[in-house]
C-alpha positions in Angstrom: -169.2 200.3 100.9 -166.0 199.9 102.8 -163.2 202.5 102.1 -161.0 199.8 100.6 -163.8 198.6 98.4 -164.5 202.1 97.2 -160.8 202.7 96.5 -160.5 199.4 94.6 -163.6 200.2 92.6 -162.1 203.6 91.7 -158.8 202.0 90.7 -160.6 199.5 88.5 -162.4 202.3 86.7 -159.1 204.1 86.1 -157.5 200.9 84.8 -160.3 200.4 82.4 -159.9 203.9 81.1 -156.2 203.5 80.7 -156.6 200.2 79.0 -159.0 201.8 76.4 -156.5 204.6 75.8 -153.6 202.2 75.3 -155.7 200.1 73.0 -156.5 203.1 70.9 -152.8 204.1 70.7 -151.8 200.5 69.8 -154.3 200.3 67.0 -153.3 203.7 65.6 -149.7 202.7 65.8 -150.4 199.5 64.0 -152.2 201.3 61.3 -149.2 203.6 61.0 -147.1 200.4 60.4 -145.0 200.8 63.5 -145.3 197.1 64.4 -142.6 197.1 67.1 -144.2 199.9 69.1 -147.7 198.5 68.5 -146.5 195.1 69.9 -145.3 196.8 73.1 -148.5 198.8 73.5 -150.6 195.6 73.1 -148.4 194.0 75.8 -149.1 196.9 78.1 -152.8 196.6 77.2 -152.8 192.9 78.3 -151.1 193.7 81.5 -153.6 196.5 82.4 -156.5 194.3 81.4 -155.1 191.5 83.7 -154.8 194.0 86.6 -158.3 195.2 86.1 -159.6 191.6 86.0 -157.8 190.8 89.2 -159.2 193.9 91.0 -162.7 193.0 89.9 -162.3 189.4 91.1 -161.1 190.7 94.4 -164.1 193.0 94.7 -166.6 190.3 93.8 -165.0 187.8 96.3 -165.6 190.1 99.2 -169.3 190.9 98.7 
């Protein structure tokens, strides 16, 4: 595995973990009826998921 591939794979894993944590926070915040904050957290979740998806796409294109 090339160093860049290894680094990208590691970053993809970290993004996946961060996305899960943000999702958990967003769902808890929504249950607590803080809809404004939940909305922002879900927007962050979408951005992180998109970044993860793009890294995975980059990794699969270079195999």
